[in-house]
C-alpha positions as CSV (number, residue, x, y, z in Angstrom):
1,M,0.0,0.0,0.0
2,A,2.2,2.8,-1.3
3,D,1.7,6.5,-0.3
4,A,-1.3,5.9,1.9
5,A,-1.0,9.3,3.4
6,G,-1.1,11.1,0.1
7,R,-4.2,9.1,-1.0
8,I,-6.0,9.8,2.3
9,A,-5.2,13.5,2.1
10,T,-6.4,13.7,-1.5
11,L,-9.6,12.0,-0.6
12,A,-10.2,14.2,2.4
13,E,-9.6,17.3,0.4
14,E,-12.1,16.1,-2.2
15,V,-14.8,15.6,0.5
16,L,-14.0,18.8,2.4
17,G,-13.5,21.0,-0.6
18,T,-10.4,22.6,0.9
19,P,-6.7,21.7,1.4
20,L,-5.9,20.0,4.7
21,P,-4.2,22.4,7.1
22,I,-2.2,19.7,8.8
23,R,0.2,17.0,7.8
24,V,-0.8,13.3,7.6
25,R,1.4,10.3,8.3
26,A,0.1,6.8,7.6
27,W,0.9,3.4,8.9
28,D,3.1,2.8,5.9
29,R,5.3,5.7,7.0
30,S,4.2,7.9,4.0
31,E,3.7,11.5,4.9
32,T,2.2,14.6,3.2
33,G,1.0,18.1,4.0
34,P,2.2,21.6,4.9
35,P,5.8,21.6,6.3
36,G,6.0,22.4,10.0
37,A,2.3,21.9,10.7
38,P,1.0,19.5,13.3
39,T,0.8,15.9,12.1
40,L,-2.2,13.6,12.2
41,V,-0.8,10.1,12.6
42,I,-2.9,7.3,11.4
43,R,-1.2,4.4,13.2
44,R,-3.5,1.6,11.9
45,R,-5.7,1.0,8.9
46,R,-8.5,0.1,11.2
47,A,-8.9,3.8,12.0
48,L,-10.4,4.2,8.5
49,R,-12.8,1.3,9.0
50,R,-14.1,3.1,12.2
51,I,-14.6,6.3,10.2
52,L,-16.2,4.5,7.3
53,W,-18.8,2.8,9.5
54,R,-19.4,5.9,11.6
55,P,-18.6,9.0,9.5
56,G,-18.0,12.2,11.4
57,E,-16.9,12.8,15.0
58,L,-17.9,9.4,16.6
59,G,-15.7,7.4,14.2
60,L,-12.8,9.8,14.6
61,A,-13.3,9.8,18.4
62,R,-13.3,6.0,18.6
63,A,-10.1,5.9,16.5
64,W,-8.5,8.5,18.9
65,V,-9.5,6.7,22.1
66,A,-8.3,3.3,20.7
67,G,-4.9,4.8,19.8
68,D,-5.4,4.3,16.1
69,L,-5.1,8.1,15.6
70,D,-2.7,10.5,17.3
71,V,-1.3,14.0,16.9
72,E,2.4,14.9,16.8
73,G,3.3,18.6,17.4
74,D,1.1,21.2,18.9
75,L,-2.2,19.5,19.9
76,Y,-4.0,22.8,20.4
77,E,-3.0,24.0,16.9
78,A,-4.1,20.8,15.4
79,L,-7.5,20.9,17.2
80,D,-8.0,24.5,16.2
81,H,-7.6,23.4,12.5
82,L,-9.7,20.3,12.9
83,S,-12.3,21.3,15.5
84,G,-15.1,21.5,12.9
85,L,-14.5,17.8,12.3
86,L,-13.8,16.6,15.8
87,W,-15.7,18.9,18.1
88,E,-18.9,20.7,17.4
89,R,-19.2,23.9,19.4
90,G,-21.6,26.7,18.7
91,P,-22.6,27.4,15.0
92,A,-21.7,24.6,12.7
93,S,-18.3,25.3,11.2
94,A,-17.8,25.3,7.5
95,P,-15.5,22.2,7.4
96,R,-18.0,20.2,9.5
97,S,-20.9,21.3,7.2
98,R,-18.8,20.3,4.1
99,L,-18.0,16.9,5.8
100,R,-21.7,16.2,6.3
101,T,-22.5,17.2,2.7
102,G,-19.6,15.2,1.5
103,V,-20.6,12.0,3.3
104,Q,-24.1,12.3,2.0
105,A,-22.7,13.0,-1.5
106,L,-20.8,9.7,-1.6
107,R,-23.9,8.3,-3.2
108,D,-23.2,10.6,-6.2
109,P,-21.5,8.7,-9.0
110,A,-18.8,11.5,-9.2
111,L,-17.5,10.5,-5.7
112,R,-18.0,6.8,-5.8
113,A,-14.5,6.2,-7.1
114,A,-13.2,8.1,-4.1
115,A,-15.3,6.0,-1.8
116,R,-14.0,2.8,-3.3
117,E,-10.5,4.2,-2.8
118,L,-11.1,4.7,0.9
119,I,-12.6,1.3,1.3
120,A,-9.6,-0.2,-0.3
121,L,-7.3,1.7,2.0
122,A,-9.3,0.7,5.0
123,G,-8.9,-3.0,4.2
124,P,-11.5,-5.8,4.5
125,G,-13.7,-6.5,7.5
126,L,-16.0,-4.8,10.0
127,P,-14.7,-2.1,12.3
128,P,-13.4,-3.2,15.8
129,S,-15.7,-2.9,18.7
130,P,-15.9,0.5,20.3
131,P,-13.3,1.2,23.0
132,R,-14.4,0.0,26.4
133,E,-14.3,3.6,27.7
134,E,-17.4,4.4,25.7
135,A,-20.5,4.8,27.9
136,R,-23.0,2.1,27.7
137,T,-26.3,3.2,26.3
138,T,-28.5,4.5,29.1
139,F,-32.0,3.4,29.4
140,G,-35.1,5.0,30.8
141,P,-36.5,8.5,30.3
142,L,-33.9,11.3,29.6
143,H,-32.8,12.9,32.9
144,S,-34.7,10.5,35.1
145,L,-33.2,10.0,38.5
146,R,-31.9,6.5,37.7
147,R,-30.5,7.5,34.3
148,D,-28.8,10.7,35.7
149,R,-27.1,8.6,38.4
150,K,-25.6,6.3,35.8
151,A,-24.4,9.2,33.7
152,I,-22.8,10.9,36.6
153,S,-21.1,7.7,37.7
154,H,-19.6,7.2,34.2
155,H,-17.9,10.6,34.4
156,Y,-17.0,11.0,38.0
157,D,-16.4,7.5,39.4
158,V,-13.2,6.9,37.6
159,G,-11.0,7.2,40.6
160,N,-10.3,10.1,43.0
161,D,-6.5,9.6,42.5
162,F,-6.9,10.4,38.8
163,Y,-8.8,13.6,39.5
164,E,-6.2,14.6,42.0
165,L,-3.6,14.3,39.3
166,V,-5.5,16.4,36.8
167,L,-7.1,19.0,39.1
168,G,-4.3,19.5,41.6
169,P,-4.6,20.1,45.3
170,S,-7.7,22.3,45.0
171,M,-9.8,19.5,43.7
172,V,-12.1,22.0,42.0
173,Y,-13.6,20.7,38.7
174,S,-14.9,24.0,37.3
175,C,-13.5,27.2,35.8
176,A,-11.0,29.0,38.0
177,Y,-10.8,32.8,38.3
178,W,-7.5,34.2,37.3
179,D,-5.7,37.5,38.1
180,G,-3.3,36.6,35.3
181,A,-1.7,33.7,33.5
182,D,1.2,33.7,36.0
183,S,-1.1,32.8,38.9
184,T,-1.1,29.2,40.1
185,L,-4.1,27.0,39.5
186,E,-4.7,26.7,43.3
187,E,-4.7,30.5,43.7
188,A,-7.1,30.9,40.8
189,Q,-9.5,28.2,42.2
190,R,-9.4,29.7,45.6
191,A,-10.2,33.1,44.1
192,K,-13.2,31.5,42.3
193,L,-14.6,30.0,45.4
194,D,-14.2,33.2,47.3
195,L,-15.9,35.1,44.4
196,V,-18.9,32.8,44.7
197,C,-19.1,33.3,48.5
198,R,-18.9,37.1,48.1
199,K,-21.6,37.1,45.5
200,L,-23.8,35.1,47.8
201,A,-23.0,37.5,50.6
202,L,-22.4,34.6,53.0
203,K,-22.5,35.3,56.7
204,P,-21.7,33.2,59.8
205,G,-24.6,30.9,60.8
206,Q,-26.3,31.0,57.4
207,R,-27.3,27.8,55.6
208,L,-25.7,27.1,52.2
209,L,-26.7,24.4,49.8
210,D,-24.1,23.4,47.2
211,V,-25.8,21.5,44.3
212,G,-23.3,19.2,42.7
213,C,-20.7,19.6,45.4
214,G,-18.0,17.5,43.8
215,W,-15.1,16.8,46.2
216,G,-16.4,19.3,48.7
217,S,-14.2,22.3,47.9
218,M,-16.9,24.9,47.9
219,V,-18.6,23.8,51.1
220,L,-15.2,23.6,52.9
221,H,-14.2,27.1,51.8
222,A,-17.6,28.6,52.7
223,A,-17.6,26.9,56.1
224,R,-14.0,27.7,57.0
225,E,-13.8,31.2,55.7
226,Y,-17.4,32.5,56.1
227,G,-18.7,30.4,59.0
228,V,-21.8,29.0,57.2
229,R,-23.5,25.7,57.9
230,A,-23.3,23.9,54.5
231,V,-24.9,20.9,52.8
232,G,-23.4,19.5,49.7
233,V,-25.2,17.1,47.4
234,T,-23.7,14.8,44.7
235,L,-24.7,11.7,42.9
236,S,-21.1,10.3,43.0
237,E,-20.3,7.9,45.8
238,E,-16.6,8.4,45.2
239,Q,-16.9,12.2,45.4
240,A,-18.9,12.0,48.6
241,A,-16.4,9.7,50.4
242,Y,-13.6,12.0,49.4
243,A,-15.4,15.1,50.5
244,R,-16.4,13.6,53.9
245,K,-12.8,12.7,54.6
246,R,-11.6,16.2,53.8
247,I,-14.3,17.6,56.1
248,A,-13.4,15.3,59.0
249,D,-9.7,16.2,58.5
250,E,-10.5,19.9,58.9
251,G,-12.7,19.3,62.0
252,L,-15.8,20.6,60.3
253,T,-18.2,17.6,60.6
254,D,-20.5,19.5,62.8
255,Q,-20.7,22.3,60.3
256,V,-20.7,20.6,56.9
257,E,-22.8,17.6,55.6
258,I,-22.3,15.7,52.4
259,R,-25.2,13.7,50.9
260,V,-25.4,11.3,48.0
261,Q,-28.6,12.9,46.8
262,D,-30.3,14.3,43.7
263,Y,-31.1,18.0,43.9
264,R,-34.7,17.0,43.2
265,E,-34.8,15.1,46.5
266,V,-33.5,17.7,48.9
267,P,-36.2,18.0,51.5
268,D,-35.0,20.5,54.0
269,G,-35.2,24.0,52.7
270,P,-35.3,26.9,53.0
271,Y,-31.6,27.8,52.6
272,D,-30.1,31.3,52.8
273,A,-28.0,30.7,49.7
274,I,-27.5,28.1,46.9
275,S,-24.4,27.6,44.8
276,S,-24.6,25.5,41.6
277,I,-21.1,25.4,40.1
278,G,-20.6,23.4,36.9
279,M,-23.6,21.2,37.6
280,A,-26.4,22.7,35.5
281,E,-24.8,21.3,32.3
282,H,-26.1,17.9,33.5
283,V,-29.7,19.0,34.0
284,G,-30.8,19.0,30.4
285,A,-33.3,21.1,28.5
286,V,-36.3,18.9,29.4
287,R,-35.6,19.4,33.1
288,Y,-34.2,22.9,33.3
289,A,-37.5,24.6,34.2
290,E,-38.0,22.1,37.0
291,Y,-34.4,22.6,38.2
292,A,-34.9,26.4,38.4
293,A,-38.3,26.0,40.2
294,I,-36.8,23.5,42.7
295,L,-33.9,25.9,43.6
296,H,-36.3,28.8,43.9
297,R,-38.4,26.8,46.3
298,L,-35.4,25.8,48.4
299,L,-34.3,29.4,48.9
300,R,-35.8,31.7,51.6
301,P,-37.2,35.0,50.4
302,G,-34.2,37.3,49.9
303,G,-31.9,34.3,49.4
304,R,-29.4,34.3,46.6
305,L,-28.5,31.7,43.9
306,L,-25.1,31.6,42.1
307,N,-25.5,29.5,39.0
308,H,-22.1,28.9,37.3
309,Q,-22.7,27.3,33.9
310,I,-21.1,26.6,30.6
311,A,-23.1,28.0,27.6
312,R,-23.0,27.4,23.9
313,R,-23.5,29.9,21.2
314,P,-27.1,30.2,19.8
315,Q,-27.7,28.2,16.6
316,P,-29.3,29.6,13.5
317,D,-31.7,26.6,13.7
318,E,-32.1,25.6,17.3
319,E,-34.3,22.7,16.4
320,A,-31.4,21.1,14.6
321,Y,-29.0,21.4,17.5
322,H,-27.6,18.2,18.8
323,V,-25.0,17.2,21.5
324,D,-21.8,16.1,19.9
325,E,-21.2,12.4,19.9
326,F,-17.7,12.4,21.4
327,I,-18.9,14.2,24.5
328,D,-22.1,12.1,24.8
329,R,-20.3,8.8,24.5
330,Y,-17.1,9.4,26.3
331,V,-17.3,12.3,28.6
332,F,-20.8,13.6,29.8
333,P,-23.6,11.2,28.8
334,D,-26.8,13.2,28.4
335,G,-25.1,16.5,29.1
336,E,-26.5,19.5,27.3
337,L,-25.4,23.2,26.9
338,A,-27.8,26.1,26.4
339,P,-27.3,29.7,25.4
340,V,-26.9,32.0,28.4
341,G,-30.0,34.0,27.3
342,R,-32.1,30.9,27.7
343,T,-30.7,30.2,31.1
344,V,-31.4,33.7,32.3
345,S,-35.0,33.5,30.9
346,Q,-35.7,30.2,32.6
347,L,-34.4,31.3,36.0
348,E,-36.6,34.4,35.8
349,E,-39.6,32.3,34.6
350,A,-39.1,30.3,37.8
351,G,-39.5,33.4,39.9
352,F,-35.9,34.6,40.3
353,E,-34.7,38.1,39.8
354,V,-31.5,37.9,37.8
355,R,-29.2,40.7,39.2
356,D,-25.8,40.0,37.5
357,V,-24.3,38.0,34.7
358,E,-20.5,37.7,34.5
359,A,-18.9,36.1,31.5
360,I,-15.6,34.5,32.3
361,R,-14.9,32.5,29.1
362,E,-11.2,33.2,28.9
363,H,-10.7,32.0,32.5
364,Y,-11.9,28.5,31.5
365,A,-9.4,28.3,28.6
366,L,-6.6,29.1,31.1
367,T,-8.0,26.5,33.6
368,L,-8.2,23.8,31.0
369,R,-4.6,24.3,29.7
370,R,-3.4,23.9,33.3
371,W,-5.4,20.7,33.7
372,V,-4.0,19.3,30.4
373,A,-0.4,20.2,31.5
374,N,-1.0,18.3,34.8
375,L,-2.2,15.3,32.8
376,E,0.6,15.3,30.3
377,R,3.2,15.8,33.1
378,S,2.0,12.6,34.8
379,W,0.9,10.7,31.8
380,A,2.3,7.3,32.8
381,R,0.6,7.5,36.2
382,A,-2.7,8.6,34.7
383,V,-2.7,5.6,32.4
384,R,-2.0,3.3,35.4
385,L,-4.8,4.8,37.4
386,T,-7.4,4.5,34.6
387,S,-6.5,3.1,31.2
388,P,-4.7,4.4,28.1
389,G,-8.1,5.1,26.4
390,R,-9.4,7.0,29.4
391,A,-6.3,9.2,29.6
392,R,-6.7,9.9,25.8
393,V,-10.3,10.8,26.3
394,W,-9.4,13.4,28.9
395,R,-6.5,14.9,26.9
396,L,-8.7,15.3,23.8
397,Y,-11.7,16.6,25.8
398,M,-9.8,19.2,27.8
399,A,-7.6,20.4,25.0
400,A,-10.4,20.7,22.5
401,S,-12.6,22.5,25.1
402,A,-9.7,25.0,25.8
403,V,-9.7,25.8,22.0
404,S,-13.5,26.1,22.0
405,F,-13.4,28.7,24.8
406,E,-10.5,30.6,23.2
407,R,-12.4,30.8,19.9
408,N,-15.7,31.8,21.5
409,R,-17.5,28.6,20.4
410,I,-18.6,28.2,24.0
411,G,-18.6,30.4,27.1
412,V,-19.1,30.2,30.9
413,N,-21.1,32.5,33.0
414,Q,-21.9,33.2,36.6
415,V,-25.5,34.2,37.0
416,L,-26.5,35.8,40.3
417,A,-30.2,35.6,41.0
418,V,-32.3,36.5,44.0
419,R,-35.6,35.1,45.3
420,T,-36.8,38.7,45.8
421,P,-39.5,39.0,48.5
422,E,-42.9,40.6,47.8
423,D,-41.8,43.9,49.2
424,G,-39.1,44.1,46.5
425,A,-36.2,44.4,49.0
426,S,-33.6,42.3,47.1
427,G,-30.7,42.9,49.6
428,V,-28.4,43.6,46.6
429,P,-26.3,46.8,47.2
430,L,-26.8,49.9,45.1
431,R,-23.3,49.8,43.7
432,A,-22.9,47.0,41.2
433,R,-20.6,44.1,42.2
434,D,-20.1,45.3,45.8
435,W,-21.1,41.8,46.7
436,R,-20.7,42.1,50.5
437,G,-24.1,43.8,50.8
């Protein structure tokens, strides 16, 4: 099979209608493409069989996770060039649109020869089974209690040691808040937790509910620094065990409680404040109105909600929007992103008064690049703690997400909302962003 790289590049350019912006190296050591550009390495012919049987991002993702595809050179640069093929974020990119059109057009006689060429390159036989890291199909109604527990377990119950390696000592799995790129990750995460506490105007003795509490960092910070009594809820058994140990180690068991509990099952409102940091992405469009209504009910009149949530860009055709397959199969099963305008509207429809929206998109790009650096620095240990495929999932997911934030394909916003009482006294200070109240 001579010059497989050249033949693959030619076929790809015919389908996409544009020259490939990266180099290609194939299993036969042939190579083609712009000098000095990142190189897409096709290690095995079976990568083509995966792509033939599942054209688009799922076939590419399976080949990446299995190690059939790799990138040499600057991963971020390669993903920036190929993000329309690998990672759908915001409005459909031109390359992705051309790919879909090209795949459909393979029925056209003019492209059948190219299709036969790809089939010959791929070799005979069916594609291999999907990598074992792929989430099993979940059953039951979308975002039911049982299905959500399974989805959360797939993402979070992969080992606390692995998350320590990626997230660092802060154990905060959400966007940090940076003074500058020279800050440490731990400093930036502490700044984010403190920002949330100040926006909520926390005071000693108040009750705080942290929805999706992760490994307990928010409730620990709020209890230790602001003297609140906090409840954190998570669906992950591993997260809960880790958080409880941290709380015990700091002597805060009388002040902080961690529950393995769905936010829909919290029975003991009202709370003075609610934080939801990086959790609402799991709620889903079909449940978001219910989510907002439940949090409104759990707050006392005058209480504040801080909703920290990733947002996607609005689509020209919202009815055609779909969650990208790589994320759904390998990272966040059933996760969904919504435009920030829709989130604000649904919070207000539930009875909240939205008082502030702070967009911190660039902060998440910085955070993700630090997480990727942590993973790459301890790659061998990450593989031992999970699997080669799982480590590859995380490297691709975090690096591609960083590029998506940098290019404004997705954003992240902190929405401060108040359950304003009937007399209209919101408790928010006159001067904007003087969060102490």
